[in-house]
N, C-alpha and C positions, 0 to 999 in steps of 0.2 A: 497456404503457407503463415508460421508460424512466428509471432512479431513478438518483441520488447515492447510493450503499450505503455508510453509516458501518458498518465493523463493529469493534465494541465489546466488551470485556470488562471485568473489576474493575478493570484497572490505573489507576495515576493519569493513566499517559497518556491515556486515555480524554479527558481535560479539551482536550487538543490535536487529538485523532480530531475530537470533537464541533466544534471551532474551524473545522480544516479542510474537516469535512465542509458546516455552515452556509457556509460563505465560499464553495464549490467550486457548492452549490444555486443562489446566489443568481447568482455568475456565471452558471451556466447558465442560470439561468431554469427548471430543473429542479426535478420531489419528489423530498425525503429520505425513504430509510428506514434504519431503523438495525436491524440485525442483529446477535441474539446469538446463537452456537450452543454448544449444552450439548455438548460431545465425552464421548461413553460410557466411555470409558476412563477419565475422569477419576473418575468417580463408582463404580467396579466394586471389590469388595472379594472380598478372598481366600474361596474357599469349599472349598481344600483341606483337611478333616478325617480323612484318611487317616491311620490309624496303629491304634495298639493300643488301641483303647477301643470301648464296647461300643455295638451297632446303635442302642439306643433313645436312648442320648447322644449318637452321631452325628445322627441323623435331629433331637434338639433342638436341635443346635447349626446346623442346616441350616436349621432353620425360623426362628433367630433370627438367623440371616446375610441371611435373602430379608427379613424385617423391616424389618433394617438396610438391605439395601440400598433396598426402598422408600421407607423414610424420608430416606435420602440425596437419591435422585432428587426426592424433593417439593422436598425444600429447594434442590436445585440450580436448579430452576425456579423458587421462588419467587425465590430470589436473581438469577437471569436475569433477571425481570419487575423486579424493582427495579432493575438495573440501568439495563435499556431506560427504566425511567420516569423516572430519576436526568438519564439523557442527554436524553430528549426535553423536558425543565423546563428543563435547561439549553441547548439549541439554542431553544428558544421566546423566550429572553432574547437570543437571538444574532439575532432578526429572523425566524425561519421559523417561520410560526404550525402549518401544517400538519405534523407529525413522525410519519409510518408506523411503526409498530414490527413484527418477527416476530422468531420464536424459532425455532432449527432444532433436531433431534439431528442430530449426526454430525459428521464433519469439516469444517473450513473451508472448504478445495480446493474440493471436492467440492459442495460447499453452493452456493458463488459459482458453480461451475462447471453446475451445474443451473438456476441462476436466471440463465445469462446472456443469455440474451435481455432481462430487464428491466434491464441493470444498462450505463449509460451511462458511469459512473466510479465505481471503489470505492475507499474512504480506508481505509487500516488504519496501525497503528503500529509502526514502525520497534520499538520494545519491546514486547511483550507482556507477558501476566499473569508468566510464567515467566522474565523479565528485566529487570522494571520494578527501578531502583534499581541496576541493575550497568552499568557504564559499558562502553561500547563492545560490550553485547552485544545482538544482535538477537533478534526475536522467532524461537520454534523453526519457526511455520508459516510465512515468508516466502519461502522458497526455494521449498517447494512452492507456494503460491497463485501467484508467479512462472509458476514452470513449464508450471500446468496452467490458468490463466484466460486468456482473449483478449480481455482488455476493458483499456483503462488502467486502471493502478494509481498511486496519490497515496500515498507512503509518506511519512508525518508522523515529525518529532521529538516529544519529549517536550514542547515549550513552542510556542505560536502566537505567529508573526509573518505578516503580511499583506504574500503577494509580490507585490512592484512590479516585479522585474523576472526575466526567466527565461535559459536557456541552454541550448541544444540539443549534444548531444556528437553530431557530424555523420558519417556514412561514406559519406554517397550510397547506400547501401542500399535497399530498397523502402523496407525497416519506417521508415527514418529520412527519406526522403523523405515519406513520410504525416505523419511528425511534424512534417514544414516547415508542410504542406498543414494540418495542425492547429493549428500556432499561429498561420498568418495568417489561418485562419477562425473558430477557437474563440473563443466571450466570454468563456473561461476566463481567454483573455489577452490581454482587451481593453485596448488604450494601452499593455500593457508593454513597452517596449524588449527585444530579444530579443537576444543573441549566439548565433552560429553557430561551434561549435569544431570543428575537424577534427584529429586527430592523426596526419599520416601526412608521405609525401614533400612537400618543397614542389615540386610540378608545374606544368607550364601544365594538366595536364587537371584536380587539385585544386581550381587555383585558379579553373577553370571553374565546376568544382562548385559550389564555395561559394558564386560570384556567382551564380550559378541559385536557390540556396537564399535568398537573400537578395533576388532581385526578388521572389519570391515573397510573401516577408515584408513589405516596403516595399507591394507591391500590396494589402498589407492592411491599410497604415496602421503601421506598426510602423516605429519606430525600430531599425535595424539594425549590428551590428558583426558583423565575420567576424575569425577567427583560425585558422593553420593551424600548428599546434606540432608539433615533434621530440619524442622523450622516451617515457620509459612511460606509457603509457597513464592509467592511475588517478592516478599522480604530477599530469600534464599537466594532467588536469580539475579535480582539487582545486585546485592552485595558482592555475589561472587563475579559478577560482571565488572564492577567497578574496581575491585580488590586487585584481577589479573587483567585488566586494560582490554578487554574485548571489545572489538568493532563492530560486531554482527552480533544478533541476536536471530536464532533460528526457530519455530515453533511451530505445533500442530493446533487447530484450530476445533474445539469442540470435542464430546464424549462424556465420559463416565468418571477419566481420570482426575486424581489430583491437579494435575498439569493442566489437563485440557478443560475441567471446571472452573478454573480460574480466568479464561479466555471468554465467559459468556457474562454478557450484562456489566456492571457497575466495576467490575474488579476486569476487564478488558479495558476499561477506558483509564482505569486509577493504572495499570501496567504502560499503556502509550503514553498517556498523559506526563508519568516521570521519565521518557525513553529521550535520551539524547543521542540516541547511536539508531541506525536503520535497523530494522526489526522486519525479518522474512517470515511470513506465514503459511504453513502447509496446510490444506485441505486433501 
């Protein structure tokens, strides 16, 4: 079974993650699962007691450290269950009655990769526990998840606003052509006006590619606008989104085109750092 997976932690941004997860599950008529990952390194304590101390003292310290580590693990597990339960209660108030919960040990990216066959859409906050309340800082796991997971990722800002319009950053690649098909067919975007924006040379070939994309979306019942822009990709996309008050950006990740190249490394982070609306990343 394919789920909308809401990736939650203890950050206050979880409210928005819960709300976007609930919205996505209702739009897609898909079951919703909340996922909380306990990272092993987050509960590790130092056990380096080397030095000029007696054998008995060292053994006693090791035993105490082991007990402390066990207590920390139990507390982390209990706290994770509380976070899941609170999130489930929040989502139920939003009209999603059946909420599955899952807690795992490990790393978020590896966990999502292991669960990939069950993931229809993964939802996670742009700001994680390590960056909440820090303006323009994205969660530390984000780039790793984008590089690792081969499922659509909905990356959310800290506050929720129901999406009414969408914009596809289009470069005629195989990934963004799949994005056109996704927007045209997916109930996630049902009834939304869609803008298709290309940042490239103004040529007949590019105009033709944009028209192909527009036809696919119009056949899916969407109101469509196209734009062929010049200039810096990041700046052009942000400016267009702002000027047209677009609620959600959709883009492909990785590859060799100008749009996909800027989704690698520091430019990816700059793009997401400045985003105040949800971003759907396709692989």
